[in-house]
C-alpha positions as CSV (number, residue, x, y, z in Angstrom):
1,M,-16.1,-12.9,-16.7
2,A,-13.8,-10.5,-18.7
3,S,-14.5,-12.3,-21.9
4,L,-18.2,-11.4,-21.5
5,C,-17.5,-7.7,-21.0
6,P,-17.9,-5.8,-24.2
7,G,-16.0,-2.6,-25.3
8,T,-12.5,-1.2,-24.9
9,F,-11.2,1.2,-22.3
10,D,-8.4,3.6,-21.7
11,F,-8.1,2.7,-18.0
12,V,-9.3,0.2,-15.5
13,F,-9.5,0.5,-11.8
14,V,-10.6,-1.8,-9.0
15,V,-12.6,-0.9,-5.8
16,P,-13.8,-3.4,-3.1
17,V,-17.2,-2.3,-1.9
18,Y,-18.3,-3.5,1.5
19,G,-21.3,-2.1,3.2
20,E,-21.0,1.3,1.3
21,S,-23.3,4.0,0.1
22,P,-23.7,4.1,-3.7
23,D,-22.3,7.6,-3.5
24,F,-18.8,6.3,-3.3
25,V,-18.7,6.7,-7.1
26,D,-18.8,10.4,-6.7
27,G,-15.2,10.4,-5.3
28,F,-14.0,9.3,-8.7
29,R,-15.8,11.8,-10.9
30,A,-13.2,14.5,-11.2
31,A,-10.5,12.0,-12.2
32,A,-13.0,10.3,-14.6
33,R,-13.4,13.4,-16.6
34,Q,-9.7,13.2,-17.7
35,A,-9.6,9.5,-18.2
36,G,-11.4,8.9,-21.6
37,R,-13.1,5.6,-21.5
38,L,-12.9,4.3,-17.9
39,L,-13.9,1.0,-16.4
40,L,-14.6,0.6,-12.7
41,V,-14.5,-3.0,-11.4
42,A,-16.6,-2.8,-8.3
43,V,-16.3,-5.9,-6.2
44,L,-19.5,-5.7,-4.1
45,N,-18.7,-8.0,-1.2
46,G,-19.9,-9.4,2.1
47,R,-18.4,-12.0,4.3
48,D,-20.0,-15.0,5.8
49,G,-20.9,-14.0,9.3
50,A,-21.0,-10.2,8.6
51,T,-23.8,-8.3,10.3
52,A,-27.3,-7.9,8.8
53,T,-26.5,-4.1,8.4
54,V,-23.6,-4.9,6.0
55,H,-25.7,-7.2,3.9
56,S,-28.5,-4.6,3.8
57,S,-26.2,-1.9,2.8
58,N,-24.8,-4.1,0.0
59,D,-28.3,-4.7,-1.3
60,G,-29.2,-1.0,-1.3
61,C,-25.9,-0.2,-3.0
62,F,-26.5,-2.6,-5.8
63,R,-30.1,-1.4,-6.4
64,A,-28.8,2.2,-6.6
65,L,-26.0,1.4,-8.9
66,S,-28.4,-0.6,-11.1
67,R,-30.5,2.5,-11.6
68,R,-27.7,5.0,-11.9
69,F,-25.7,2.9,-14.5
70,S,-28.6,0.9,-16.1
71,L,-26.8,-2.3,-15.2
72,R,-27.3,-5.3,-17.4
73,A,-26.4,-8.9,-16.6
74,L,-23.3,-10.2,-18.4
75,G,-23.5,-13.7,-16.9
76,P,-23.9,-15.2,-13.5
77,G,-22.7,-12.9,-10.9
78,S,-21.7,-9.9,-13.0
79,W,-23.4,-6.8,-14.4
80,L,-22.1,-4.0,-16.7
81,G,-23.5,-0.5,-17.0
82,H,-22.5,2.9,-18.4
83,E,-22.9,6.6,-17.5
84,T,-22.1,9.8,-19.1
85,D,-21.7,12.5,-16.4
86,P,-23.1,15.9,-17.6
87,T,-22.3,17.7,-14.3
88,G,-18.8,19.0,-15.2
89,T,-18.1,22.7,-15.4
90,A,-18.6,24.5,-18.6
91,G,-16.1,23.4,-21.2
92,A,-14.9,20.5,-19.2
93,P,-14.9,17.0,-20.7
94,E,-17.7,14.6,-19.7
95,S,-16.7,11.4,-18.1
96,K,-17.4,8.1,-19.8
97,L,-17.5,5.8,-16.8
98,S,-18.5,2.2,-17.1
99,V,-19.1,0.0,-14.0
100,L,-18.6,-3.8,-13.9
101,V,-20.2,-5.0,-10.7
102,V,-18.9,-8.4,-9.5
103,D,-21.3,-10.2,-7.2
104,R,-19.6,-11.4,-4.0
105,F,-22.4,-10.1,-1.8
106,T,-25.4,-12.4,-2.4
107,P,-25.9,-15.7,-0.5
108,G,-23.7,-18.4,-2.0
109,R,-21.2,-15.9,-3.4
110,R,-20.0,-14.2,-0.2
111,L,-16.4,-14.2,0.8
112,P,-15.2,-16.8,3.4
113,A,-15.4,-15.4,7.0
114,R,-11.6,-15.4,7.4
115,Q,-11.0,-13.5,4.2
116,G,-11.9,-10.1,3.1
117,V,-10.4,-7.1,1.4
118,G,-7.4,-9.0,0.0
119,L,-9.5,-11.5,-1.8
120,A,-11.9,-8.7,-2.9
121,R,-9.1,-6.8,-4.5
122,K,-7.7,-10.0,-6.1
123,I,-11.0,-10.8,-7.7
124,G,-11.3,-7.4,-9.2
125,A,-7.6,-7.1,-10.2
126,D,-7.7,-10.6,-11.9
127,V,-10.6,-9.4,-14.0
128,A,-8.7,-6.2,-14.9
129,L,-5.7,-8.4,-15.8
130,E,-7.8,-10.5,-18.1
131,L,-9.0,-7.4,-19.9
132,I,-5.5,-6.0,-20.3
133,V,-4.1,-9.3,-21.6
134,A,-7.0,-9.4,-24.2
135,G,-6.0,-6.0,-25.4
136,R,-9.1,-4.4,-24.2
137,V,-7.4,-1.7,-22.0
138,R,-5.1,0.9,-23.5
139,H,-2.8,1.5,-20.5
140,P,-1.6,-1.8,-18.9
141,Y,-1.9,-0.7,-15.3
142,I,-4.3,-2.0,-12.7
143,A,-5.2,0.9,-10.4
144,M,-6.6,0.0,-6.9
145,T,-8.4,2.3,-4.5
146,D,-11.1,2.3,-1.9
147,A,-14.6,3.4,-1.6
148,D,-13.8,6.2,0.8
149,A,-11.3,7.8,-1.6
150,R,-11.5,11.0,-3.5
151,L,-9.2,10.8,-6.5
152,P,-7.3,13.9,-7.7
153,E,-8.2,15.3,-11.1
154,D,-5.0,14.1,-12.8
155,Y,-5.1,10.6,-11.2
156,F,-5.2,8.8,-14.6
157,T,-3.0,11.3,-16.3
158,R,-0.2,10.5,-13.8
159,I,-0.8,6.7,-14.2
160,A,-0.3,7.1,-18.0
161,A,3.0,8.8,-17.3
162,I,4.6,6.1,-15.0
163,E,8.1,5.5,-16.0
164,P,8.6,2.4,-18.1
165,G,10.1,-0.6,-16.2
166,C,8.2,0.0,-12.9
167,S,6.3,-2.8,-11.3
168,G,3.9,-0.4,-9.6
169,A,3.4,3.0,-8.1
170,M,1.9,4.7,-5.1
171,F,0.1,8.0,-4.9
172,P,0.5,10.4,-1.9
173,F,-2.5,10.3,0.5
174,W,-4.2,12.6,3.0
175,H,-7.0,11.9,5.5
176,E,-9.6,14.6,5.5
177,P,-12.2,15.1,8.3
178,G,-15.4,13.2,8.2
179,G,-17.3,15.3,10.6
180,E,-16.7,13.4,13.9
181,P,-14.0,15.3,15.9
182,Q,-12.9,12.2,17.9
183,M,-12.5,10.0,14.8
184,D,-10.9,12.9,12.8
185,R,-8.3,13.3,15.5
186,A,-7.7,9.6,15.8
187,T,-7.3,9.2,12.1
188,A,-4.9,12.1,12.0
189,L,-2.8,10.5,14.7
190,Y,-2.7,7.2,12.8
191,E,-1.6,9.0,9.7
192,I,1.3,10.5,11.7
193,R,2.2,6.9,12.7
194,L,2.3,5.9,9.1
195,R,4.5,8.8,8.1
196,Y,6.8,8.4,11.1
197,F,7.4,4.8,10.2
198,Q,8.1,5.6,6.5
199,R,10.4,8.5,7.5
200,G,12.3,6.2,10.0
201,L,13.0,3.6,7.3
202,R,14.1,6.4,4.9
203,W,16.6,7.6,7.5
204,A,17.8,4.1,8.0
205,R,18.5,3.9,4.2
206,S,16.1,1.1,3.8
207,P,14.9,0.5,0.2
208,Y,11.6,-0.5,1.6
209,A,10.8,3.1,2.8
210,F,7.5,3.4,1.0
211,H,3.9,3.6,2.2
212,T,1.8,0.5,1.8
213,V,-1.7,2.0,1.6
214,G,-4.0,-0.1,-0.5
215,S,-6.1,2.8,-1.7
216,T,-3.0,4.4,-3.3
217,M,-1.7,1.4,-5.3
218,V,-1.2,1.1,-9.1
219,V,0.3,-2.2,-10.4
220,D,1.8,-3.0,-13.8
221,A,-0.2,-5.8,-15.3
222,L,2.8,-8.1,-16.2
223,S,4.3,-7.6,-12.7
224,Y,1.0,-8.3,-11.1
225,A,0.9,-11.7,-12.9
226,L,4.5,-12.5,-12.0
227,V,3.8,-12.1,-8.2
228,R,0.6,-14.1,-8.6
229,G,-1.7,-11.2,-7.7
230,V,-3.0,-9.8,-4.5
231,P,-2.6,-12.0,-1.4
232,R,-5.9,-13.4,-0.1
233,R,-5.7,-11.7,3.3
234,R,-8.2,-9.9,5.5
235,A,-5.7,-7.1,6.0
236,G,-2.1,-6.3,5.1
237,E,-2.5,-7.4,1.5
238,D,-1.1,-4.1,0.3
239,F,2.1,-4.5,2.4
240,Y,2.8,-8.0,1.1
241,L,1.9,-7.2,-2.5
242,L,4.2,-4.1,-2.6
243,N,6.9,-5.9,-0.8
244,K,7.0,-8.6,-3.6
245,L,6.6,-6.0,-6.5
246,S,9.5,-3.9,-5.2
247,K,11.9,-6.9,-5.5
248,L,10.9,-7.4,-9.0
249,R,11.2,-4.0,-10.4
250,P,11.3,-0.4,-9.0
251,L,8.2,1.2,-7.5
252,A,7.4,4.9,-8.5
253,H,6.3,7.7,-6.2
254,L,3.6,9.6,-8.1
255,Q,4.1,13.1,-6.7
256,G,1.3,15.7,-6.9
257,A,-2.0,16.2,-5.3
258,P,-2.9,13.4,-2.9
259,I,-5.7,10.9,-2.8
260,R,-8.0,12.1,-0.1
261,L,-9.4,9.5,2.3
262,R,-12.3,10.1,4.5
263,S,-11.9,9.7,8.3
264,R,-14.6,7.3,9.4
265,W,-15.5,4.4,11.7
266,S,-14.5,1.1,10.1
267,E,-14.2,-2.4,11.4
268,R,-13.8,-3.9,7.9
269,V,-10.3,-5.3,8.7
270,P,-8.6,-6.5,11.9
271,F,-5.9,-3.8,11.6
272,G,-5.4,-0.8,9.4
273,T,-6.5,2.9,9.5
274,G,-10.1,2.4,10.3
275,S,-9.8,-0.2,13.0
276,E,-6.6,1.3,14.6
277,S,-8.3,4.8,14.7
278,A,-11.3,3.2,16.3
279,K,-9.1,1.9,19.1
280,L,-7.7,5.4,19.7
281,V,-11.3,6.8,20.0
282,R,-12.0,4.1,22.5
283,G,-9.2,5.4,24.7
284,A,-6.0,3.8,23.5
285,E,-2.9,6.0,23.5
286,L,-0.9,6.4,20.3
287,E,2.5,5.0,20.6
288,L,5.3,5.0,18.0
289,Y,8.2,2.6,17.6
290,H,11.3,3.7,19.7
291,P,13.8,5.6,17.5
292,D,16.4,3.1,18.6
293,C,14.6,0.5,16.5
294,F,15.4,2.5,13.4
295,T,19.0,3.1,14.6
296,A,19.4,-0.7,14.6
297,V,17.9,-1.0,11.2
298,R,20.3,1.6,9.9
299,Q,23.3,-0.2,11.5
300,L,22.2,-3.4,9.9
301,I,21.8,-1.9,6.5
302,Q,25.3,-0.4,6.8
303,A,26.5,-3.9,7.6
304,L,24.9,-5.2,4.4
305,R,26.6,-2.6,2.4
306,R,30.0,-3.5,3.8
307,L,29.2,-7.2,3.3
308,S,28.4,-6.6,-0.3
309,G,32.0,-5.6,-0.9
310,A,33.4,-8.8,0.6
311,G,34.4,-11.8,-1.5
312,A,33.3,-15.3,-1.0
313,A,34.8,-17.3,1.9
314,P,37.9,-19.3,1.1
315,G,37.3,-23.0,0.9
316,P,34.0,-24.9,0.9
317,S,33.0,-24.0,4.4
318,V,29.7,-22.1,4.9
319,S,31.2,-19.9,7.6
320,H,32.5,-16.6,6.6
321,P,34.7,-14.3,8.8
322,V,33.2,-11.0,7.6
323,V,29.6,-12.3,8.3
324,S,30.6,-13.5,11.7
325,D,32.3,-10.2,12.6
326,L,29.4,-8.1,11.3
327,I,26.8,-10.0,13.2
328,A,28.9,-10.0,16.4
329,A,29.1,-6.2,16.2
330,M,25.3,-5.7,16.3
331,N,23.6,-5.0,19.5
332,P,22.6,-8.2,21.4
333,T,18.9,-8.0,20.6
334,A,19.5,-7.5,16.9
335,R,22.2,-10.2,16.9
336,R,19.8,-12.8,18.4
337,F,17.2,-11.9,15.7
338,L,19.7,-12.4,12.9
339,E,20.9,-15.7,14.3
340,R,17.3,-17.0,14.6
341,Q,16.6,-15.8,11.1
342,G,19.4,-17.8,9.7
343,A,21.7,-15.0,8.6
344,L,24.9,-17.0,9.4
345,D,23.8,-19.5,6.8
346,A,22.1,-17.3,4.3
347,W,24.6,-14.4,4.0
348,P,27.7,-16.4,3.0
349,G,25.7,-18.2,0.3
350,I,24.5,-14.9,-1.1
351,I,28.0,-13.3,-1.4
352,A,29.4,-16.5,-2.8
353,Q,26.8,-16.7,-5.6
354,A,26.4,-13.1,-6.6
355,P,28.9,-12.0,-9.3
356,S,29.4,-8.4,-8.1
357,P,29.0,-6.0,-5.2
358,A,25.8,-4.5,-6.6
359,A,24.3,-7.9,-7.2
360,R,25.3,-9.0,-3.7
361,L,23.6,-5.9,-2.2
362,R,20.5,-6.5,-4.2
363,R,20.2,-10.1,-3.0
364,L,21.0,-9.1,0.6
365,H,18.2,-6.6,0.4
366,D,15.9,-9.3,-1.0
367,W,16.7,-11.4,2.1
368,F,16.3,-8.5,4.6
369,D,13.1,-7.3,3.0
370,G,10.2,-5.2,4.2
371,F,8.7,-8.1,6.1
372,R,11.9,-9.0,7.9
373,T,12.6,-5.3,8.6
374,L,9.2,-5.1,10.4
375,K,9.9,-8.3,12.3
376,L,13.2,-6.9,13.4
377,I,11.5,-3.8,14.7
378,H,9.0,-5.8,16.6
379,H,11.7,-8.0,18.0
380,L,13.6,-4.8,19.2
381,R,10.4,-3.3,20.6
382,D,9.7,-6.5,22.6
383,G,13.4,-6.9,23.6
384,G,14.3,-3.6,25.3
385,S,13.2,-0.7,23.1
386,P,9.6,-0.3,23.9
387,S,7.3,2.0,22.0
388,L,7.0,5.5,23.2
389,P,4.1,8.1,23.5
390,W,3.9,9.7,20.1
391,K,5.1,13.1,21.0
392,E,8.0,11.8,22.9
393,A,9.0,9.5,20.0
394,V,8.8,12.4,17.6
395,R,10.9,14.6,19.8
396,R,13.6,11.9,20.2
397,A,13.7,10.7,16.7
398,P,16.7,12.0,14.7
399,F,14.7,11.7,11.5
400,M,11.9,14.1,12.8
401,D,14.0,17.1,13.7
402,D,12.4,19.2,11.0
403,V,8.9,18.3,12.0
404,D,6.7,20.8,14.0
405,L,4.6,19.3,16.7
406,D,1.0,20.4,17.2
407,D,-2.2,19.0,18.7
408,D,-5.2,21.0,17.9
409,G,-7.5,18.4,19.1
410,T,-8.9,17.4,15.7
411,T,-6.7,17.2,12.6
412,L,-3.1,17.9,13.9
413,M,-2.8,20.0,10.7
414,T,0.7,21.4,11.2
415,T,2.4,18.1,11.9
416,R,0.7,16.3,9.1
417,T,1.2,19.0,6.5
418,G,4.9,19.1,7.4
419,L,5.3,15.4,7.0
420,L,3.4,15.3,3.7
421,R,5.6,18.2,2.4
422,L,8.8,16.3,3.3
423,E,7.6,13.4,1.2
424,L,7.8,15.7,-1.9
425,D,11.6,15.2,-1.6
426,L,11.4,11.4,-1.9
427,P,13.2,9.8,-4.9
428,Q,11.0,9.1,-7.9
429,L,11.9,5.4,-7.8
430,I,12.4,3.1,-4.8
431,G,12.9,-0.5,-3.9
432,P,15.7,-3.0,-3.7
433,S,15.6,-3.3,-7.5
434,V,16.7,0.3,-7.9
435,P,20.5,0.7,-8.2
436,S,21.9,1.4,-4.7
437,Q,23.2,4.8,-5.5
438,K,19.6,6.0,-6.3
439,F,18.1,5.2,-3.0
440,E,21.2,6.4,-1.1
441,E,20.8,10.0,-2.3
């Protein structure tokens, strides 16, 4: 498909489009005016078994995009069109936005019933990768966002300034009201949940203390290829992709104005902002992980740092006295988790094979990665540290002492603003591939 797409571009970005209004493009206009030649790869998709409403919305979206961008067929299942936006303010540059529509919405081309946004992102990102490899895109980054996003004006300028050697980057984000008070409040609560989790991992000194929100991701093209692209999952593809990328090379926090995401009903994925917010609207109470879970993660990471300074065990035996002592000192629930995960076998091999303390710590963090960290937290939650009502968790958490609680019934503005402001102090680079002294600061 990429070989059929004529022209060259300064940037490329990918958006999965599922049951959307064609007006989703308007959220990208301010950023497009500073992007030069910009290509949007819109993967218009539906799933086998989706409702007739979704398929009807997709058909209407395609017809509207066809008119707005004068789409022309490139080949089976793809269309390309261009638009010059004359609506900018006086003296502002016009956007030169091109749209490549990928057909995964018509019968015979729809996504399998058990797959969804992960596959849609992968399809679009793979096309973007082909174009970058062919030398058709100036900046070798694949930007990914969603149809409910409003991008900041300097979105592409900040992508162009990503520090060399990063595997990817994340923009800050903010959920803005969509006009339905119950959903607005539920989405605000879910955003607090995301920021609480990230802040807890940061306090625990985890190198995986970064947000994994698919609409905020940017991926270096070479790194994307090395991790074999976006996982084909109905949800959580952003978490698994960034977990892999962070082990390869550092991730960058792109500070500045956030991507603004619209609060709205959504059942597109089995879990995530839309579906979890919908559960809150239907009466579920927001609960957050018990602060003790993050205390256990902190203790384990401290143990990994001590272990990284230990030498290999004497003799050929797999057993290692330091490993045994460190695991024995953990709380019983965490100790059982580590034993079941094979730490007694894995850790001695890591410290025997790594040539230096820094290399040992890097490999230990590759083992105790973001996925294992989440599994440990769930194991602790189910084994004696149950989740708490959100206000109680915030009050008890040592990493939330400087956060003001409010509940205005709609947007919880004070709490969210405070948490977003605190994220301005995050290090520029993060991940297990960053030298340890950088993520300890």
